[in-house]
C-alpha positions in Angstrom: 71.5 31.8 -17.2 70.6 28.3 -18.5 67.9 26.3 -20.8 65.8 23.5 -20.3 63.5 22.4 -22.9 60.3 21.9 -22.1 58.8 18.1 -21.5 55.2 17.1 -20.1 56.4 17.0 -16.7 56.6 20.9 -17.0 53.2 21.5 -18.1 52.0 22.9 -14.9 55.0 25.4 -14.3 54.9 26.4 -17.8 51.6 27.3 -17.4 51.4 29.1 -14.2 54.4 31.4 -15.4 52.1 32.4 -18.7 49.3 33.4 -16.1 51.7 35.2 -13.8 53.9 36.8 -16.4 54.3 40.4 -17.3 53.3 39.5 -21.1 51.7 36.1 -20.9 48.7 35.1 -23.1 46.8 32.6 -24.2 48.8 31.8 -27.5 52.0 31.3 -24.8 49.5 28.3 -23.1 50.5 24.6 -23.6 46.4 23.6 -23.8 46.5 26.4 -26.9 49.3 24.1 -28.3 47.9 21.1 -28.2 45.0 21.8 -30.6 47.9 21.5 -33.4 47.9 17.9 -34.7 51.1 16.1 -33.1 52.8 16.1 -36.5 52.3 19.7 -37.2 55.2 21.2 -35.7 58.4 20.3 -34.1 58.0 22.3 -31.2 61.0 23.2 -28.8 59.4 25.4 -26.1 62.4 26.6 -23.7 62.5 27.4 -20.3 65.3 29.8 -19.4 66.4 29.4 -15.1 68.7 32.1 -13.8 70.2 30.1 -10.6 67.5 27.6 -10.4 64.4 30.2 -10.7 62.7 30.5 -13.7 62.5 33.7 -15.5 61.7 33.6 -18.9 59.7 31.2 -21.2 60.3 30.9 -25.4 57.9 29.2 -27.1 59.1 28.0 -30.3 59.2 25.1 -33.3 62.0 24.5 -36.0 60.9 25.4 -39.2 62.7 24.9 -42.8 62.4 27.5 -44.7 64.7 27.4 -48.1 66.8 24.9 -47.0 67.4 27.4 -43.5 66.5 25.7 -40.1 64.8 28.7 -38.2 63.8 28.7 -34.7 60.2 30.5 -35.0 58.3 31.6 -32.0 55.5 30.5 -32.6 54.3 29.7 -36.3 50.8 28.2 -34.6 50.1 31.4 -32.7 49.3 35.0 -34.0 52.2 36.0 -31.6 55.0 34.8 -29.5 58.4 35.8 -28.2 59.9 36.0 -24.6 57.0 35.5 -21.7 58.3 37.7 -19.4 58.7 37.8 -15.5 57.1 41.0 -13.9 60.6 42.0 -12.3 62.7 41.7 -16.1 65.2 44.7 -16.5 67.5 45.7 -19.1 70.5 43.4 -17.7 68.4 39.9 -17.8 66.3 41.1 -21.0 70.4 41.0 -22.6 71.1 37.8 -20.9 68.4 36.0 -22.2 68.7 37.0 -25.8 72.6 36.0 -25.0 71.4 32.8 -23.8 68.9 32.0 -27.0 71.4 32.8 -29.2 74.2 30.5 -27.9 71.2 27.9 -27.8 70.5 28.6 -31.4 74.2 28.3 -32.5 74.9 25.4 -30.6 71.6 23.6 -31.8 72.8 24.6 -35.8 69.9 27.2 -36.3 70.3 29.5 -39.3 67.9 31.9 -37.6 65.6 32.9 -34.9 62.4 34.7 -36.0 60.0 36.3 -33.3 56.1 37.7 -33.4 56.2 40.1 -30.7 53.1 40.6 -29.0 51.9 44.4 -29.0 52.1 46.5 -26.0 48.8 45.9 -25.2 49.3 42.8 -23.9 51.9 43.7 -21.7 50.8 44.4 -17.9 53.7 47.2 -17.8 54.6 47.6 -21.0 58.9 47.6 -21.8 61.0 47.1 -24.8 63.8 45.6 -23.0 63.7 42.3 -25.3 63.0 44.2 -28.3 66.3 46.3 -27.6 68.2 43.5 -26.4 67.6 41.6 -29.9 68.2 44.8 -32.2 71.5 44.8 -30.2 72.2 41.7 -31.8 71.3 42.1 -35.0 68.0 41.4 -35.2 65.8 43.8 -38.3 62.4 43.9 -38.9 61.1 41.4 -41.4 57.5 42.7 -41.3 55.7 45.4 -39.2 52.1 44.7 -39.6 49.1 46.8 -38.2 46.5 46.1 -36.0 43.6 47.5 -34.8 43.1 48.4 -31.0 40.6 49.8 -29.1 40.9 51.2 -25.5 38.2 50.1 -23.2 36.8 52.1 -20.8 34.9 51.3 -17.5 32.0 53.8 -18.5 30.6 52.8 -21.5 29.4 56.2 -22.7 33.3 56.8 -23.4 33.3 54.2 -25.9 30.3 55.2 -27.7 31.5 58.7 -27.9 34.7 57.2 -30.0 32.1 55.7 -32.5 31.9 57.7 -35.9 28.6 58.7 -36.8 28.0 56.4 -39.3 28.9 53.6 -36.9 26.2 54.8 -34.6 23.8 55.2 -37.3 24.3 51.8 -38.7 24.1 50.4 -34.7 20.9 52.1 -34.6 19.3 50.8 -38.2 20.5 47.0 -37.1 18.5 47.5 -33.7 15.4 48.7 -35.9 15.7 45.6 -38.2 15.2 43.4 -35.0 19.1 42.2 -35.3 19.7 40.5 -31.8 23.4 39.8 -30.5 23.9 36.3 -28.3 26.7 34.5 -26.9 26.5 31.1 -28.4 27.8 27.7 -28.6 26.8 27.2 -32.4 30.4 27.3 -34.0 29.1 25.3 -36.6 26.8 28.0 -38.2 29.4 30.6 -37.4 32.1 28.4 -39.3 29.4 28.0 -42.4 29.2 31.7 -42.8 33.5 32.3 -42.3 34.3 29.9 -44.6 31.8 31.1 -47.6 32.6 34.6 -46.7 36.4 34.1 -46.9 36.4 31.8 -49.9 33.7 34.2 -52.2 35.8 37.6 -51.0 39.3 36.3 -50.7 40.0 33.0 -52.3 41.3 31.7 -48.9 40.2 29.3 -46.2 40.2 30.0 -42.8 43.2 29.7 -40.4 41.6 26.8 -38.5 39.8 24.1 -39.7 36.0 23.7 -38.6 37.4 20.7 -35.9 40.5 22.9 -35.4 38.1 25.6 -33.5 36.1 23.0 -32.2 39.1 22.0 -30.5 40.4 24.8 -29.3 37.1 25.6 -27.8 37.1 22.2 -25.7 40.9 23.0 -24.6 40.1 26.5 -23.7 36.8 26.7 -22.6 36.8 29.6 -20.3 39.5 31.5 -23.0 37.4 31.3 -26.6 33.8 33.2 -26.6 31.6 33.3 -29.9 29.0 36.7 -30.5 26.5 36.1 -32.8 24.0 38.5 -34.5 20.8 36.6 -35.2 17.9 37.6 -37.2 15.2 35.0 -35.4 17.2 32.2 -35.0 19.3 32.6 -38.3 22.7 33.7 -37.7 23.9 36.5 -39.7 27.4 37.8 -38.5 29.6 36.8 -35.6 32.7 37.5 -34.2 35.5 34.5 -32.3 36.7 36.5 -29.3 39.7 34.9 -27.6 40.4 36.1 -24.5 44.2 36.4 -24.1 44.9 37.6 -20.8 43.4 39.4 -18.1 43.8 43.1 -20.3 43.3 42.2 -23.8 41.0 40.5 -25.7 41.4 39.9 -29.2 38.9 39.7 -32.2 40.3 36.5 -33.8 37.5 36.0 -36.6 34.9 38.2 -38.0 32.4 37.5 -40.7 29.0 38.2 -42.0 26.8 36.7 -44.5 27.0 39.5 -46.9 23.0 38.7 -48.1 22.2 40.2 -45.1 25.3 43.2 -44.7 22.8 46.3 -45.3 21.4 45.6 -42.0 24.9 46.3 -40.9 24.7 43.5 -37.9 28.6 43.9 -37.4 28.1 47.5 -36.0 25.6 46.3 -33.0 27.7 43.2 -32.8 30.5 45.2 -31.6 28.6 47.6 -29.9 27.6 44.7 -27.7 31.3 42.9 -27.7 32.6 46.6 -26.3 29.7 46.4 -23.6 30.8 43.0 -22.4 34.3 43.8 -22.2 33.9 46.8 -20.0 31.8 45.1 -18.0 34.4 42.2 -17.1 37.3 44.9 -16.7 39.3 44.2 -19.7 41.1 47.0 -20.8 41.8 46.9 -24.4 40.3 45.1 -27.3 42.3 43.8 -30.4 40.4 44.2 -33.3 43.1 42.0 -35.4 45.1 43.0 -38.2 44.3 45.1 -41.3 47.7 44.6 -43.4 48.9 41.6 -45.0 52.8 41.4 -45.7 52.5 45.3 -45.2 49.5 46.2 -47.7 46.7 47.8 -46.2 43.1 46.6 -46.3 41.8 50.0 -46.7 37.9 49.2 -46.3 38.8 46.7 -43.1 40.6 49.6 -41.6 37.8 52.2 -42.2 35.3 49.5 -40.5 37.6 49.0 -37.5 38.5 53.0 -37.4 34.7 54.1 -37.1 34.5 52.1 -34.3 37.2 54.3 -32.4 39.9 51.8 -33.2 43.7 52.8 -34.2 46.5 50.8 -35.3 49.4 49.9 -33.5 52.2 47.7 -35.0 52.5 43.9 -34.4 56.2 43.0 -35.4 58.2 40.1 -36.3 61.9 40.5 -36.1 64.4 38.2 -37.8 67.7 37.3 -36.2 70.2 35.7 -38.8 72.9 33.6 -37.5 76.4 33.1 -38.6 77.7 29.7 -38.5 80.7 29.1 -36.3 
């Protein structure tokens, strides 16, 4: 086993591996990392070879925290960790973690941090890497809950998961002439999102408007905007990341609270689920509803009303002793 640090000459091979991997997602593609300004991160993407065969990737960047140099996979992504081929077994997982540890110690890192993709992002779920990390001394830094919804080919099965309150809200939106469209009007959505987050939470969106536009330009087939309209006025929307062929992620969800009483989000996600079903996706990830292990109960109730349940999105930390 050996590690090669990624360069632009490896771009095609890297992206092809992600697309074919057991747990490859949009967040591991080099096209995704390109939206970040060059000075934001010190990228150290790693490629793992066994007998000249590429067997795993580790997208990462070096981050200084409280005077400690941490290798993070990846601070600019919702989750990261090892991107694995479909045939990775326990012995290879142990070898991958051992090689990563050796690399990190040689490079004088103080620790390694990974936010692992939840199991819905795997074609064949497994916990080999988790086992190898814990066996090497890793511990949970935090365990957030992300809300997931199974997608059925028969939409009626999804509708049956909706609570009565959600079905009532969906019908109310329809009666009030709410119309759902797929659109490219990210500017109108960003105005709603920015106002919403500032008013309710006193924070700004994860992305600037320019970054969101750039992401859409870099990954036009993997980012969709669904929006609810009253006439020509957008009143709610969600940005959907097509993470891989199995799972889509509602990265942003927002509404104009002046029209909240019309329940546009319920009808909006009814149409998103229909679209996901028609395109043979298996899971919709509604995103986290905890922050630093504190639950947002109102947000949880909304997602649960559509049939979602919470699973862990784990962040692991492996602290290294200097040799």
